[in-house]
N, C-alpha and C positions, 0 to 999 in steps of 0.2 A: 493356413494360419500363419505358418511359417514364410509365405510368400509376402502377406503383409507385414509381417513383422520386418522383414529384409527392406521392404520399402520403406517404413517408418524410420528404421537406422541409416537409410542410406539418405533419405531428406535430412535427417538430424547431421550428418557428417556434411552434408553440403552447406548447412547453416553455420556450422562450428568452422568451416573453411572460410565462410564469407564475411563473418562478422570481425576478424581484426581488420580486412581490408576497409571495412565499412567505417570503423572505427578510428581510423586515421588523421589526424591534423591534417588541413588542407590549405596551410597558411602559404603566403610567397615567399621563397625563399630568397635571403637577401636585402629584403624589406624591413628596416630597422623598426619601423612604426607599426608593424605587424605582429601581435603577440600569439606565439605558437604553443601548443603543448599546454593549454588552458582545460581544467575538468570541470569548472562551473562550480566546485564544491563551496559552499557557504554562502551562495549567492541569491537564494532562493527564500521565500517566506513559508511559513507553515508548513515547516519540513516533518512535521509528525505524520502528513498526509501520506507519505512515503511510508511509513511503517506498514509492513504488510499484514492481513487479517487471516485469522484460522489457523490452527495449530495442524491440521492436514496441509492447507497450502504451504505453509511456511516448512515443514518437514520435509514436502516435496521441491525445497528449493524456490519456491514462488512460481514453479512453473504452471501457472493456473487460470490462464487466459481462456484456455480452449475447454474448461471443465464447465459442466451445467449440471443443472437439478440441486445445487447445494446452496446453502442461503448467503454462504460467504462470497457469492458471485457478485454480491452487490456491491462488492469493492474491486473486484480483479474484473470483472467483465459484466455490466448489469444485462446484458441479452441473455446469460445462461440462467436467470431465475425464470426464464418462461417454461423450465422443463422440470419445475417443482410440481408434485401431484397433489399436495395439499399444505395447510399451514405448516409453517417452519420458524424457528427460533433458534439463537446462536447466541453466547456469551463467551467472549475471550478475554484472559487476563494474563498480563506479563509484567514482571518485575523488570521494566526497563533498564538502560543503561542509566547510569549516575545517581542512583536511587530514586528514580522515577518510577511512575505507575503508568500501565497502559491497559486502558479497557476498552471493549467494543461490544454493543449488543446489536442485534439485527432480528427484525421479524417481517416476515413475508407470507402474503396468502393469494392464491389464485383467485382470479374474478370471474363471476358467470356469464364471461361474452369473450368471444373472438380470442381465446386462449391468452389471455392477458393476466399478469402477476402484478400485483402491488407489494412494494417493501419499503421499510425503513431502517434507519441504522441510527447509531449514536456511538461516536468516539471521542474519546476524553485520555489526554496526555496530564498528569498532575506533578507539579515538584512541591515538596513539602515544604513547610515554613523555615524560612532562615532569618539570622539576626541581620540589620541593615548596619554595615559598617562604613565608615568613611576614613578619610586618611588622620582627619584629627582624633577620631574615637574608633580606633580599630578592633577594639573588642566588643564593639556593638554601642548604638546609641539606644537600646531599649526598646526600639522599633522593630517588627518583623515583616516581612512581604513573603510572598509565594506567588506562584505562575501556573496557568491553566491554559491547555490548547482544546478547543472543542469543535466538534463537525457534526451537525446534523444532516441527515442525507434522507431524500425521498425519489424512489426509483420505481419506473413502469416499463415491463417487459412483456412482449408479446411475440408469438409464433405466427408469421406472415404464413408459412407453408410448413408442414410437419419437420422438415430438415432444417429451415432457416428462422432465425429469430432476429428481434432488434431491441436494444434497450436504452434506456436515457433515465438520468439522474439529476437531479437538482440539489444542491448542497449549500448551507450557510456555515461559515467559517469563522472561528472567533479567537483571536490568541489576547492573552493578558498577562501582564508581570506587574505585580504591585499595583499601580492605579492607573498605569498605560494599557491602552489597548488598541487592536486592530481588528476590523470586522469586514468580511466580503463573502459575496456569493460565486458559484462556479457551477459547471456542467460536468458530467460524465457522458460517454456515448460509447456503445459497443454493438459489434454483430457476432452472431455464432453461427457455424455451419457444420452439420452431420453430413459427410461426404459420403458417396454411394459406396466407398470402401470400408466394409463393416468394421466399427471401431475407432476408424480415423476422425476427427474432428480438429475444424480450426475456428479460431477465434480472434478478435482484434478490438481493442478499446482505446479511447483516449480520455486520460484523468484530469482532473481539476482545470479545466478550461474557464479561465476567467480573468478579470482585471487584476492589476496590482494590490498590494498591500501596504499601508502605511501606518505605523504606530503613533497614537496621540493619548495624551492624558496631561493631567492638572501638575506633575511633577516636570513637564516639559515646558512650564511657565517661570519666570523668575523677575526679579527686580533689580536692574541694572544702571550703574551710574557711565553713560557713555564717554564721559570726557571727565578723568580721572584729575586733569592738572587744572582746568578752569572750573570755577563754580557758577553755579545757576541753572545747571540742568542736572537733576538727580531723580533717582527713584523711578526710572524711565521701564514700565512693563514690557517685558520682551517673551516671545513665543518660540521656542525651537522646533524647527521642522527637521524630520527624519527623511531619509529616502525610500522611494517607492521600490520595493521588491516585489518580484514576478511569483507567481504561485508555481508549485512544483509538476507542471504537465508531464505527463509520462504517457508516451505513445508504447503501445504493447502489441505484438504479434505472436500466437501460439498456436502449436499442435500439439494433441494428445491422441495417445493410442491405446486402446484397452483390448484384451484377449482372455479367453477363459484358459484355464490349464488344467491339468488332470488333479484327480483327488480335490474336486470343490475349490480350487484355486482359481485366481486370476491376478492380471498383471496390468498394472497403467503406466503407461510411460508418457513423459511431457517435455517440451520445450519451449521457452519463452524467448522472443527477441525485444528488448526495451531500448527507447530513445528517450532519455528524462532531459528536461532542461537543467536539473541542478548535477549532472555528472555526465560522465561519457557513455557510449552505447555498450550493453552489456548482455549477458545471455544466462537464464536461468534453466538448471536440469533437473529432473526429478524422477524417480520410479516409486510405485508402490505394489506392494505384494499385499493381497488378501486371501485369507482362509474362511470359506464358507459365508461370508459377508459378516464374520464375526470378529474377527481378529486381523489386524493390518499392520504391517512394518513397512517404513517408508525411510527413503534417504533423497538426499539433493545436494545441489551446488548453487550458490547464489553468485551474481555479479561476475559471471566468469568474462574476463577482458576488460572489464571495468578498471580505468587508471584511479591507483590511490585508493583501492578498495581494500577495506579491511577485514569483511567478513566473507563467510565463503561456504564450510561445510555445514550440512544440516542433516538431522535424522531426527525418527520418532516414532509412534505407533499409535494406535487406536484400538478401543472396544466397544464394539456397536452392538446394540442388543434388539431385535425385531420381535413384538406381538404379534398375536394372530390376527389382528385387526390390521397389521401392517406398519401400524406405529412403530418409529424407530427411536432410540435414544444412544446418543454418540458422546463417548468420552475420548479425546485426542489430545496428544502431548507433542510438543516440539521442542528441540534443542538446537539453538544456533551459536556458532563459533564466530567470536568477535575479535578475535586476535589479541592484540593490546588493551582492547576494552573489555575482554574475557566473555563472559557468555550470556545467553538470553534463554528462559525457559518461558513456554507458553501453554497454556492450557485452555481447552475450549469444549464446553458443553451445549449439546446440541439435541434438539427435539423436534421430529418430524411426525406429524399427525396425518 
């Protein structure tokens, strides 16, 4: 056991050493036309797809790509769904930043052939109604607007051999603010491998692979006079076009190690390397201690080495209860420190039949 733990920690140290070099900028010194030190913040659409799913995963710092057998894998790595033993469902709620609400629901069930699991999920980020204000009427026009982001996901995962699985997800993405909206489709794909070294697993996934999004709507149309000096041409209908923005594609590679401890305990350690299009490369670290598969304590750190990162420390816990028929009910909680943006609390309820 100690030899395996030492190997995992050695790999973890190697990854930690390699990330800073991997995340360095590659600009050409002395070239004034080449912009260096760009973090890509604020350059993507559908940024809500970057919000981590599941209190257990977030309490472990988001180091979840190499975890399997949990329904939340539908977000982190769909290949992990293949190790579900029965039907499972999960609901996550978070009071997100700036008084917004984030909700996630997932359902998955094994199919009676080829070790296949079918899953579906629904993600929602909502902004409460706000008064419409203009320069002329700063106190409000009497109208109200709101905003909502939605994603519907269908996943299929299969074990090709007992230790190796693949997963594929198709998703529909929608963003709306007042009467303007943007819609798009995207794909997720992942692989998962249980190594011959007992307790050591590897996983890799790519999320949100799809075309760019562009917002459209009736408030982007207007009537203008193209020539204010000369008369004759007035009330010309025009339509404003917004720019296209790419989806937040994220490539993840993760490693997880689980081992038993004395007195009915166990420990899980995880590390993820991330290469997102909306930010710089980073690393997630996490650890979980479980007692008798009943009580769990977790801690982690997110976005290590990411430039301009505002969040980092995470921790939480869980209480799981297993019935005699092996059905399991799970309650998990996670706390995330977002620095100047304060904090985020997540609660997840899960049922495994």
